[in-house]
N, C-alpha and C positions, 0 to 999 in steps of 0.2 A: 154782455150787459145790454138790456133793452134800450133802444134809442127813443125814449119817451120825453116829450118836452114839457108838458104842463099838467095834464090831468090823469088821475088814476082810472083804470077801467072798472066800472061798477061791477062787472061780472067776476072780477078777480080781486076786488078790494078786500074781501074778507081774508083775514090772516096777514094783512100788510103791517109791516113795521116801518115807521117813518122816522129816520134819524136826521136831525138838523145839524149841519156843519158848514154853513155858508160863509166860508172865510177863504184863506189862501192856501198855497202849496204846503207850507210847513204845518199849518193847522190840520190839513187832511192827513198828512203823514203821521202826525202824533195821535190821530184817532184810529189808525189802522188796527191796533190790537183790540180796541173796543168794538169796532165793526165786525171783526172776525169772531169776537166773543158772542155777539148777537147771532151770527150765522150758526155757530156751534150749538148755542143754547136753544135756538128756534129754527131747526132745520127745515121745517115744512112751511115757513113763512116767506113772504116776499119782502126782501129788504130794499127799501127806497131811501136813497140818500139825497137830501135837499142840499145842494151845493152849487156853486157857479158853473155854468156850462163849460168854461175854459178848462175845468179840472177833469173833464170826461176821460181823457187818455189815462190819467192816474187812477181814477175810480175803476177803470177797466182792469187795472193791475192788482187791485186790492183783493180780488177773488172772494168778495163777501157781499157785493152789491149787485142787485138785479136790475135796478132802474135808477138812473140819475134824473132827479126832478130839478131842473134849472132854477136856482134861487140866488138872487144877487146879494142878499144879506138880510139883516133883521128888517122885517116889514115887507120882504119880497116873496114870502111863501104863499104863492097863489094856488091853493089846493081846492079843486072842484070835484074830487071824487068822493066816494063814500068814506066815512070815518075810519081811520086806521085802528087796528086792534091795539097797537102800542105805538106811542110816540116817545122818542128819546132825545133829550136836549143835550147834544154834544157841542153846542155852540158857545155857551158861556154861562155866567152866573145867573143871568136873568135880571129883571123880570121880562123884558121885551121878547126875548127868544122863547121863553115859556108861554107867553101870551100868543105868539104865533102858532105854536103847536096846539095849545088849548083851542084855538080857533078852528082846528080841523075836527074837533069833537072826538078825540081818541078814547078808546075804552080804558086806557091807562096811560099815565104820563110818568116817565122817569126823568127827574130833574133835581137840581140842588134846592135846598131850602132858600127862601127869600122872604123878607118881612112883608113885601107887597103881595105875597101869595100865601096868606095864612092857612088856607084850606088845602094846600098842596104839600104833601110830605116828601122828605128827601134828606140826604145827608147834608151837613153844613159845608159851605164853600171853604176850602183850605188853601189860601194863597201860597203857602210854602211848598206845595206839591209840584213835582215835575209834571208837565202837561200830559205825558203819556200815562203816568200813574193816576192822574186826576180822573180820567174817563174810565179807566179800569175799575177804580174804587167806586165810582158812581154805580156801575153795573153790579159790582160785588155787594153793595148795600142792598140791592134788590134780589140778591141770591143767585146772580148769574156769574159763573166763573170767568175770569178774564186773565190772560197771560200777557203782561207788559213786554215780554221779550218777543212776542209774535208780531214783529214789525217789518220783516224783510220782504222785499218785492222781487219778483222775477224781472229781468230787464225787458224793455219794450221789444216787441217782436221784430221790428224793422232795424237792421244794423245801421251804423253811422260811419261815414268816411273819416270821422275824426276820432276814431278809437285809439286808445293808448296814449293820450296826451295828458298834460297837466292843465287842468281847467282853472283859470283865474277869473273869478266873478267879483268885480270891484263894487257893484251896486248893492243897494239895499233899499227897501221901501221907506224906512225911517232914516232921516238925516243923522240921527244919533248913532246909528249902527254903521255908518260909512267911514271906514278907514281911509286915510288920504290916498288919492290916486298916485301920487309920486312914490309912496311907499310900496304900493302894489307893483309899480313899475320896477323899482329896485329889485324886488324879489323875483319878478318874472324874468328880468334880464339875467340875473345870476343863474336861475334855473335853466334858462336857455343856453347860457354859456357852459353849463354842466352837461349839455347834450340833450336836454329834455325838449320835446315839442310842446308848444304852448297853444292853448285855445282860450280866447277871451270871450266870455259870454255876458249876456245881459238882455233886457227887454228893449222895446223900441225907444223908450224914454232914456235909455242908458247908452245909446249908440255913441254920442259924443264922449261920454266918460270912458267907454271901452277903447275908443280910438285914441284918446289921449294917453291911456296907459300903454297901448301898443307903440305909439310913436316914441314916447319917452324910453321904452324898453328896447327899441330896435326890433320889434316883432313885425313880421310881414302883415300887411293889411288884410290879406285873405284869411289870416288866422283869427280875425275878429268876427265872431258869429253873432254879436249883439244885434237884435232886431231882425235877424235872418233865419230864426228857427221858431217853429211852433213848440208847444209844450212837449209833445211826444219826441220831437227831435232833440230838444234840450235834455230830456230825461235819458235818451239813448247816449248822448255825449257823456253825461255824468256817470251813467251806469258802466261805461266802458273805460273811464278815465283811470290813469295811474294815480292821480291825486287831485283833490279839489281844494282850492284855497279861496276862502270867502269870509264874509262877515256873518253875523247872526241873521240869516235870511232863509228863504225857502229852499235855495239850492243846497244849503247845509243839510237840511232834512232829507233831500233827495239822496245825497251821498250816504247818509246813515241808512236809509231804506234799501239802497242797492249794495251796501257793504263796501262802498268805494272809500279808500283811505282819504282822510280829510284833515285840514287844519282850519279851525273855525275861530274867528276873532270876535270876542264878546266885549261889549262896552257897558251900557247902563244896566243890563240884566244879567244875572249870574247864569252860568251854564247848568247849574243845578235845577233851573226851572225849564229851560228850553234847549239845552245842549244835548250832544250825543249821550246816550246812557253810559254810565261809567263802565259797564261790563263790555261795551263795544270798544275793544282795545285799539282798533286801527284808526280811531279818530282822536285828534288832539284839540282840546278846547283851551284857548289862551284868554286869560282874564286878569286884569290888574287887581281885582279883589275889592272894588268898591262900586256901589250902585249909583245910578243917576236917573235922569229923566228920559224914559224910552221914547218920548215924543218931542225931544228937543230939536231945535232947528239947526243944530250944528253937531259935528262929531263929539261924542261924549268924552269928557276929559280923561276918564279911565281908559277908553279905547286908544286915545292918543298916547298913553303911556307905553303902548306896545311898540317897541322899536322894530324896524324892518329887519335888522340884523338877527334879532331873536326869532322872528317869524321865519326867516330864511333857514336858520339852523333847525328849527322844528320841522320845516318842510323837508329838508334833506334827510333828517332822521326818519321821518315817516315814510319817505320813498325807499330808504334803505331797508327798513323793516319789511315793507311790502315786497321788495325784490327778493329778500331772503325767503319769504314764504312761498314764492313762486318756484324756487329752485328744487 
């Protein structure tokens, strides 16, 4: 993928397809089938992905993106090249994301209907759709075939010294999705007692959380990788793991993309919207069955209904199934 930071080359801008998805790890992973559909349908075009710079290592693995155009979010699309032939709003319902793309002067815009955009056609926004299906159906409404099962990634090219471990990722961007640290510690300690090697991951803001889980579980400090990995290294750890245990966050989507067995804990949002697709049998989504506020400032009550003993049992079952497949 081209290392391009801000502007499109006027000499090559003709035939450019600009796709906006300026969000996080999980958001990019759920857009992989749609990006690959654009590549298949428009093989002679240059696919430009407007997304945060930190996602570059993952964009490289999608094998459908020619250029990453660093974009921090809505309002951050700083496009100074010639108008793209096609702009595709994979970012959200709109209208702000659609306005960003319209500002590039595209020959055509693919987006959802919105009352603030009466002159722009598109399918209606359907909140009940799984995020993967949403973007595939958006393209299908335009006549472009999309395969929602085309979401697997090859592992990062650089190996990791932490291969073959159970990854415990206790953090999440939203407080509502954070299962209590002491429960993660109970499960991690039991799996370590079973003979599993544990790696605890997280970003720089989750170092204290990860260390608290390790301390409570009796896990060696050097197994805490929170704040010590870049995204490529984190992806390599997840891709080579025996199991990933986490909440509804980006690492769960990495596990799905790499085919790594996972146990994912859901709180305010059902797994039918953001969880592993049901045909991906090596992933277990646990949910109490009731929705809540995804932006709440404390763990969702439904998430707290998930007992650590049940999560441990599902983790052991998932590991056993994975081990049988390897025999």
